[in-house]
Structure formats: structure tokens, C-alpha cells
Wavefront OBJ file of the C-alpha trace (Angstrom):
o trace
v -59.258 -94.274 13.839
v -55.817 -95.830 14.219
v -54.222 -97.410 11.195
v -53.545 -101.100 11.252
v -49.897 -101.965 11.499
v -48.435 -103.767 8.554
v -46.294 -106.794 9.190
v -42.592 -105.963 9.072
v -40.907 -106.869 5.858
v -37.811 -109.047 5.832
v -35.399 -106.101 5.435
v -36.758 -104.400 8.545
v -36.640 -107.541 10.621
v -33.060 -108.307 9.685
v -31.909 -104.702 10.073
v -29.171 -103.186 7.981
v -27.454 -105.202 5.277
v -23.892 -106.225 6.066
v -22.550 -104.272 3.072
v -24.359 -101.096 4.193
v -23.144 -101.520 7.773
v -19.553 -101.967 6.601
v -19.830 -98.831 4.452
v -21.298 -96.785 7.323
v -18.651 -97.960 9.806
v -15.875 -97.221 7.313
v -17.291 -93.739 6.710
v -17.579 -92.991 10.441
v -14.042 -94.216 11.106
v -12.680 -92.100 8.243
v -14.262 -88.994 9.769
v -12.943 -89.906 13.222
v -9.425 -90.359 11.821
v -9.626 -86.950 10.132
v -10.861 -85.404 13.384
v -8.012 -87.047 15.279
v -5.465 -85.829 12.725
v -6.892 -82.294 12.819
v -6.908 -82.351 16.611
v -3.244 -83.322 16.544
v -2.459 -80.499 14.120
v -4.333 -78.033 16.334
v -2.296 -79.248 19.308
v 0.928 -78.750 17.370
v -0.111 -75.232 16.340
v -0.949 -74.430 19.968
v 2.391 -75.746 21.198
v 4.290 -73.836 18.507
v 2.475 -70.562 19.314
v 3.153 -70.993 23.024
v 6.841 -71.602 22.415
v 7.257 -68.912 19.751
v 5.377 -66.109 21.500
v 5.574 -67.167 25.146
v 1.788 -67.428 25.448
v -0.061 -68.840 28.425
v -1.557 -72.184 27.354
v -4.759 -71.910 29.384
v -5.421 -68.322 28.266
v -4.778 -69.206 24.611
v -7.011 -72.284 24.751
v -9.744 -70.240 26.472
v -9.612 -67.479 23.845
v -9.508 -69.956 20.951
v -12.638 -71.664 22.301
v -14.302 -68.325 22.896
v -13.494 -67.183 19.342
v -15.768 -69.931 17.981
v -18.783 -68.411 19.749
v -21.024 -65.630 18.555
v -20.272 -62.096 19.720
v -23.031 -62.025 22.347
v -21.729 -65.238 23.929
v -18.155 -63.925 23.832
v -19.188 -60.700 25.540
v -21.208 -62.509 28.195
v -18.347 -64.843 29.033
v -15.693 -62.104 29.127
v -17.963 -59.908 31.214
v -18.460 -62.767 33.669
v -14.738 -63.566 33.866
v -13.863 -59.937 34.670
v -16.691 -59.572 37.182
v -15.975 -62.845 38.970
v -12.212 -62.275 39.034
v -12.775 -58.829 40.530
v -15.206 -60.144 43.150
v -12.756 -62.882 44.102
v -10.016 -60.296 44.636
v -7.903 -61.391 41.692
v -7.182 -57.761 40.734
v -6.169 -56.733 44.260
v -2.488 -57.123 43.406
v -2.665 -54.700 40.501
v 1.134 -54.490 40.170
v 0.951 -57.877 38.530
v -1.100 -56.196 35.764
v 1.092 -53.092 35.333
v 1.955 -54.047 31.767
v -1.763 -54.496 30.977
v -2.840 -50.987 32.042
v -2.398 -49.534 28.511
v -4.512 -52.373 27.104
v -7.210 -51.830 29.712
v -7.157 -48.082 29.020
v -7.602 -48.713 25.260
v -10.581 -50.957 25.979
v -12.196 -48.340 28.211
v -11.497 -45.535 25.700
v -13.065 -47.514 22.842
v -16.164 -48.045 24.980
v -16.339 -44.328 25.798
v -15.861 -43.414 22.136
v -18.720 -45.736 21.157
v -20.948 -44.239 23.834
v -20.163 -40.710 22.645
v -20.768 -41.625 19.008
v -24.065 -43.262 19.907
v -25.179 -40.212 21.864
v -24.320 -38.021 18.860
v -26.292 -40.320 16.561
v -23.347 -41.741 14.588
v -25.090 -44.201 12.224
v -22.001 -46.403 11.779
v -21.595 -46.943 15.512
v -25.324 -47.357 15.985
v -25.320 -50.012 13.277
v -22.477 -51.853 15.006
v -24.271 -51.675 18.338
v -27.674 -52.508 16.853
v -29.192 -49.255 18.063
v -31.132 -46.677 16.142
v -30.346 -43.013 15.689
v -32.510 -40.628 17.677
v -35.405 -39.382 15.618
v -35.074 -35.773 14.478
v -38.552 -35.575 12.969
l 1 2 3 4 5 6 7 8 9 10 11 12 13 14 15 16 17 18 19 20 21 22 23 24 25 26 27 28 29 30 31 32 33 34 35 36 37 38 39 40 41 42 43 44 45 46 47 48 49 50 51 52 53 54 55 56 57 58 59 60 61 62 63 64 65 66 67 68 69 70 71 72 73 74 75 76 77 78 79 80 81 82 83 84 85 86 87 88 89 90 91 92 93 94 95 96 97 98 99 100 101 102 103 104 105 106 107 108 109 110 111 112 113 114 115 116 117 118 119 120 121 122 123 124 125 126 127 128 129 130 131 132 133 134 135 136 137
């Protein structure tokens, strides 16, 4: 059986008290000001890094955003970027990436080393990859 509704009391009908509303608005604005200040500081840090190290703004901003994600999300996004760029022919002019070949080789070698360690049952690597050692029993 449904409960009978009680008549609204005066506080509910009038809503929030003016003093409470003023406090809430002040609190929200304080947080927004802090966010704005922090956003400005982040922008300054980005600009300084770009100027000091000659970084690409879009790449830096992309990686900074990606760094806030969990590992699985990072890997999925990076995997997609590489796959899509390859399929769109963005690696066809490989001479533009000549200076990146050592980096790409290191990435591939680390992956091969992990695969080899996993196949050999290395517990440290298996722990990092979330896999289990083959059973010897």
C-alpha cells in the first residue's frame, strides 16, 4: 500500500535559505577560481616545456591527457593511433621518421624480451603482464 504524502513543510516550499545559497555559491566560485588558476599554470608549464625542449604542442597535450588514463586505456589508444596512422599511409614516408627508428627498435625489443620471458615462465614478467607461469606439476 502506498504511503500518504505529508504536506511539505515551510523550509521545503521556500527552498534553500539565502545564507546557505550564498555559502554554496561562494564555495563553488572558489573552486572554479582555483581550477582556472591551475589551468593557467598548466598552460604556462606546457608553453615553457615546448619552448625549452622544442616539443610539439599537440603531441605533448595528447600524451599528457593519455598519462591520466589507466594502462589498459593508454595501450588501447596508442595501439589505435599506430594502426590508424599506418592504414592511412602516414608511415609511407619513413624518412621523416629516421630519427625515431632507434626508439621503435627499443619498443619492439622490449616486447620481444617480455614474450621470451613469459615463454620461459619468468614470474616477474608474468606478474607485470598479469599472466601465470606454466604449471610444472
